[in-house]
C-alpha positions as CSV (number, residue, x, y, z in Angstrom):
1,M,0.0,0.0,0.0
2,Q,1.1,3.6,-0.4
3,I,1.5,6.0,2.4
4,Y,3.1,9.5,2.8
5,L,6.6,9.4,4.3
6,N,5.4,11.7,7.1
7,Q,3.4,8.8,8.5
8,I,6.6,7.0,9.5
9,A,9.1,9.8,9.6
10,H,9.7,13.4,10.7
11,G,12.3,15.8,9.4
12,R,14.4,18.9,9.7
13,S,15.5,21.0,6.9
14,G,17.6,24.1,5.9
15,D,19.4,25.7,3.1
16,K,22.8,27.2,2.1
17,G,22.8,29.1,-1.1
18,D,21.2,27.0,-3.8
19,T,21.5,23.7,-1.8
20,S,18.7,22.3,0.3
21,N,19.4,19.9,3.2
22,V,16.7,17.6,4.5
23,C,17.2,15.2,7.4
24,V,14.6,12.4,7.7
25,F,14.3,10.5,11.0
26,A,12.3,7.3,11.5
27,R,9.4,7.7,14.0
28,K,10.1,4.2,15.3
29,P,13.2,2.0,15.0
30,E,11.4,-0.5,12.9
31,Y,10.7,2.2,10.2
32,Y,14.4,2.8,9.5
33,G,14.6,-0.1,7.1
34,I,11.5,1.0,5.2
35,I,13.0,4.4,4.7
36,A,16.3,3.0,3.7
37,R,14.6,0.9,1.1
38,E,12.1,3.4,-0.2
39,V,13.7,6.8,0.0
40,T,16.6,6.6,-2.4
41,P,18.2,9.6,-4.1
42,E,16.6,8.4,-7.4
43,R,13.1,8.3,-5.8
44,V,13.6,11.7,-4.2
45,K,14.7,13.1,-7.6
46,A,11.6,11.7,-9.2
47,H,9.5,13.2,-6.4
48,F,10.8,16.7,-6.9
49,G,11.1,16.6,-10.7
50,D,12.6,19.7,-12.2
51,M,12.5,21.5,-8.9
52,V,15.8,19.9,-8.0
53,R,18.2,20.4,-10.9
54,G,21.4,19.0,-9.4
55,E,22.7,15.9,-7.7
56,I,21.0,14.4,-4.6
57,V,23.3,12.7,-2.1
58,R,22.0,10.6,0.8
59,Y,24.0,10.1,4.0
60,D,22.9,7.3,6.2
61,V,23.0,8.0,10.0
62,P,21.9,4.7,11.6
63,S,22.9,5.9,15.1
64,L,20.1,8.5,14.8
65,Q,17.8,6.3,12.7
66,G,17.9,8.9,10.0
67,F,19.2,10.0,6.7
68,N,20.5,13.4,5.5
69,F,19.7,14.4,1.9
70,V,21.7,17.1,0.3
71,M,20.0,18.4,-2.9
72,K,22.1,20.7,-5.1
73,H,20.6,23.4,-7.4
74,A,17.3,23.0,-5.6
75,L,16.3,26.5,-4.6
76,G,16.2,28.4,-7.9
77,G,19.6,30.0,-7.2
78,G,19.1,30.6,-3.5
79,A,17.2,33.1,-1.4
80,T,18.8,36.2,-3.1
81,H,18.4,34.9,-6.7
82,S,15.1,33.0,-6.8
83,L,11.7,34.2,-7.9
84,R,10.0,31.5,-5.8
85,L,7.8,32.8,-3.0
86,D,9.5,30.6,-0.4
87,S,12.8,29.4,-1.8
88,L,14.3,28.5,1.6
89,G,15.0,24.9,2.5
90,K,12.4,24.9,5.3
91,S,9.6,24.4,2.8
92,M,11.6,21.6,1.1
93,G,11.3,19.5,4.2
94,S,7.6,19.7,4.2
95,A,7.4,18.8,0.5
96,F,9.9,16.0,1.1
97,L,7.7,14.4,3.7
98,R,4.7,14.4,1.3
99,M,6.6,11.8,-0.8
100,K,4.6,8.6,-1.3
101,I,6.3,5.3,-0.5
102,E,5.3,1.7,-0.7
103,V,4.9,-0.4,2.5
104,A,3.3,-3.7,3.4
105,E,0.6,-3.5,6.1
106,D,2.6,-5.8,8.4
107,E,5.6,-3.4,8.3
108,L,3.6,-0.7,10.1
109,G,3.0,-2.7,13.2
């Protein structure tokens, strides 16, 4: 079945220039594996489409049951260059957590 990522994860986000940084943390330890499997850089790139024009790198942080995603060329040039209403990385975190992922019912416990 499909669910939104925010059902099993929470996040923090920010920005530096034209780079958005989103950290995603499993709400329960058993959700970490689901996120590892489902939330790949390729899937994140597909989720954001043309909004993220550069590379997406995922850093696994198992000690925190989380992942740090660095998305380059994601903010329309950065806060001082973009025509977007809210170009800062904070809104990217919210959009990130609206990503749909596949899970089996028994994985949600």
